[in-house]
N, C-alpha and C positions, 0 to 999 in steps of 0.2 A: 192256614190257621189251625191250631190244635185245640183252641177253646171249645169245650163241650165234646171233644173227640173221646169216645169211650173205649178204653183198652182193657181187655180181659187177659190176665196172666194165669195160665193154668198149670197146676203142679199136682202130682199124686198125693204128696204128704207135706205137712209142715212140722217137721221135727227139728233136730239140731244137726246140721251138716252143711257142707260147702255149697250144695245146690240151693238150700234154703237161704243161706247168707247172700249168695249171688242174686237170688230172686228179690230179696229185700233191697239190695243195692239198685237193681233194675227198677223196682217199684218207686223208690225214692227219686231216682233220676227222672222217671217219667212224670212224677208229680211236680218236680221242680221245673219241668219244661211246660207245664200247664195242662197235661192230660188228666182225664178223669179215670182213675185206675181202680180196678177190682182184681183181687187174687181169688181164684177158685181152687179149693183143695178137695180132691175126690175122696180120699181115704183118711188115714190117721192124722192127728194134729196134737200139738201141745198148746195149752192155753196161753202160756207166756210168749210163745213164738207168734201166735195169732195177735196178741196184744202189741208186739213190737211192730207189726205191720200197721195196725190201727193207729198207733202213736204217730206214725209218719203220714197220716191222712189217707190211708189206703183202706178201701172197703174189703172185707173178707167174706166170701161165701163158702160155707162148709157143707158139702153134700153128704158127708158121713155115710158113704157107701161101704158095703162090705166087700172085702177083697175077693170073695167068691162070686161076685156078681157076674152075670154072663156078658160077653162083649156087646150083644145087641141092647141089653138093658142099660149098660154104661153109656153107649152111644145115644140111646133115647134120652137119658138124663141130661147129657151134655147139649144135645141139639135143642131140647126144650128150654134149658136154662139160657143159652146164648140168644135164642130167638126172642125170648121174653125180655132179656136184658137190653136189647138194641145196641149191641157192641159193634164198633167200627173196625177194631183190630183185635185179633186173638193171638197172643204170644205164648207158644207152647214150650214149657221147659221139658225137653225131650228125655223123659225118664219113663220106663214102662208104666202104663200102656200109651206111649207117645203117639204111635200110629193111629190108634183109635181116636185120639183127641183131634189130630189133624183132619182125619176123614170126617169126623162129626162136624167140625167147623166149616169144612167145605160144603157138606150137605146142607148146613144151615145157611149157606150162601153169604158167609162172612166175606166182606170185600178184601180184607188183607189178613193173611195168616203168616206169622213169623215163627220159626223154629230155632231154639238155641240147643245145640248139642254139647254135652259136657264130657262124654267119655269117648276114647278113641275106638276105631273099628277093630283094632288088633285083637281085642279080647271079647269080641262079639261072635256069636254063632251065625250060621248061614241065614237062618230065618230072620234074625234081628237085623242083619245087613240088608236083606231084601226089603223088609218093612221100612227101614230108614230111607232107602233109596226111593221108595214109593212116596214117603212123606216129603222128601226133598222136592220131588217132582210136583206134588200137590201144593206145596207152600209157595208163597210169593217170594220169600227169601229165607235163607238159613244163616245162622250165626254160630261160629265155633269159639270156644273159650281159649284156644291157642292155635298157632300155626300147625302144630303137630296133629291136633284133633282134626283140623280141616283137611290136611293132606292125607290123613289116614282114611278119610271117607271119600274124598273127591280127587285125590292125586294132586299133582302140581299144576294141572291145567284147569282148575276150578274157575267157573264163570264169576268174575269179580263183581258183576252187576247183581248176581243173585246170592253169592256166598261171601260172607265177610268174617273177620276175626275181631272180637272185642275181648280184650283181656279183663279178668276180674280186677277188683280194686280193694283197697283197705278203707275202712271207715275213718272219718275224721278223728274219732276217739283214739285210734291207733297212731295216726299221724301226729296228733297233738300231745301224745303221752310223753312224759319225761323219762328217758331211759337212764338208769345209773350206769355210768361207764366203768364200773369196777371190773376187774379181771377175774376175781373169784370171790366167793362168799363164805363166811364162817357158818359151818353147819355142825351141830353137835354130833360127835362121834364117840359115844360112850364116855363123854366127859373129857375127851382128850383135847378138844378145841382145834383139831387139825383142819386144814383147809380142804374142802371137798368141792370138786367140780360138779355142777348141777347140769344134767342133761334133761331135755324135755321132748316128749313125743305127744302130739295132739292129733286125735282122729278116732273115728269109730273103730271099735275093736273087731276087725274083720281081716281075713287073710290078705286082701289086697293092700291094706295099710301097713303091713310088715312089722308090727310091733314085736313079733317073735324074733326077728333078726336083731332088733335093738337089744332085746334081753340077752341073747347069746353074745353080742358084742360087749355088753356090760360085764358078762362073766369073764370074757377074755381079758378085759382091762383090769378087773379086780385080781385075777390070778397073777397079773404082772405087778401088782402092788399099788395100782393107782386108786386113790380115794375118789370114787364117783358115786353119784346118786342119780338114778333115773326116775323121773316123774312121768307117769303115763296118764294122760288125761283123755277120758272118753269112756264109753260103755258099748257093749255089743255082744254078739253071740260067742266070741272067742275069749271072753273074760276068764272063764274057768280054766281053759287050756293055757292061757298066759300065766295065770296064778300057779298052776301046777308046774309049768316050766320053770318059773321063778323059784319055787320050792325045791324042785329037783336039782337045780344048779346052786342051791344054798345062797340065794341072793335076797332073802327076805329083808335083810338090813340095808340093802342097797336100792331096792325098787319100791316105789310108792304108787299104788293104784288110787288115783284121786277122783275117779268117776267123772260124771258130766259136769261141765262148768259153763256158765253163761259167758257171753262175750266179754263183759266187763271184768269177770273173774279171771278169764284167760289173760286179759291185758295186765292185770295186777300180777298174776303168776309169772308172766314173761319177764317182768322187771327184776326177778331174783334168779333168773336162769343164766347159765354161761354159754351153752351151746344148744341150738335147736336141731333135732334129728328128725329127718323125714324119710323113713325107710320103705316107701311105697313100692309095691310090686308093679303097679301101673298108676298113672295119674294124668288126667286130662289137662290140668293146669297146675294146681298146688297152692291153694289159697293160704294154707298154714305157712308156707314159705315166705310169702310177702308180708304176712302179719308179723312173723319173727324178724324179718329184715327191717320192718318199720320200727320195731323195738330195739334196733341196733344190735341184733344178735347175729353171730356167724352161723351159717346153716351147713349141715352135712346132709346131703340128699341123694337119693337113688338117681342113677343116670338114665331115667326113663321119662318118656312123654313130655308134657309141658314143663316139668321141673328143669329140663335142660335149657328152656327158654327163660325161665325165671331166675335161676341161680347161675351167676357167672363164675365158672370153676376157677378157683385160685384168686378170685377178687372179692366176691361177696360170700363165698363159702367154698365147700369142696364137694365134688360128686364122687360117689362110690358105685361099684358094680352091684346092681340090684340083687338082693337075696344072698349076698356074700358077707357073712358076719365078720370074717377075718379082715376083709377090706374095709368094712365100716369101722371096726375097732382101730385099724391102722390110721384112718383119716381123723378119727376123734383124738387119737394119741398125738398126732401132729399138732392139733390145736391145744391140747392140754399142756404140751411142752413149750408153747409159744404164746404167751399172753399178749404180746404186742400184735401178733397176727389176728388174734381173736378180736381185739379192739378195732384194728384197721378194717377188717372184713365187716364188722358191725357198722362202722361209719360208712363204708362204701355201699353196703346193703341198703341203709336208710336213704342214701343219695339216689340209688337206683329206684327205690319206691317213689320218691318225690318226683323223679323224672318220668316214670312210666305208669305207675299204678295208683295214682290219687283218684279220689272220687270225682274231682272236677274234670279230669281227663276222661274218666268213664262216662260222665254225663255228655261230654262233647261227642264221644263215639256213638252213644245211644241216639243222640240228636241226629247225627249223620245217617244212621241206619233208618230212622223213622222218616227222615226227609225223602 
């Protein structure tokens, strides 16, 4: 029986990112299964993100702690809160300080602790690897967002009774959206009315998301005479560097920095895009990829991490050598020159989402994990 079973999902921040979206999906899934769900955020939050959880019937506890808090004070806050809350399960979204969260919940004698790990071990330092190993030992079960993430931490001999894989999903809004199956869109180009291929990159503006590679690829394509427009959605610490690179390459007329967008705004935006570009340096899963595929877009993505599980090379999109702008430009060029391929890949991508990445399939996987 899950009735009256209290689940706490803990996460360091509630901002705009893939981890927060996956946390929202997890919360909705557990609510739909009859659990009493609370999300506990330690540090920063955005009010509209908090409201999106509350809209789904999820309670949100904001600890509003300062990032400079000592580990012992953080643990004290977490132990005190979970003991007072009477939670039966604590589900840790393993983002720093994930180990302290797991340790706190075990000290509070929580009966079941589950850990979801989002990032592969390849890009973690020695200390981070040791702390996660300890967390995995302390937890009752661990869940990875892709086979790649799981094998990077546990190898191919992971205990299937304690370690599982649950792929992320797309929301019903993306599934139910109507994608225009046009092969190109009219974009004003100094009044000429020439057809321009619209490319889109969605993600936080940080090195690991690879927007700089997409900007360089755009430069290569424009020098070849292709009419392309690159829309960059997101914000982050690399915004100034990307704008400078754009200016240095004389691409100001070809690249739009659109800033942060809410999920419904991204959905609307994707309906006018021709090709989704995902140039990540590393990626645990690749939520943006399945959102683009749900909108019937062909995807050009780095051949890294979970993206290689999500994108079927040559069928739902094309994979390119990570951080190689020439290779990325070559793959985009192939799609620019073949409208039929763009459409067919978009159709196959949507089929793949319907087969593997729907919310209903996600709920079923979460239900199996919690059983």
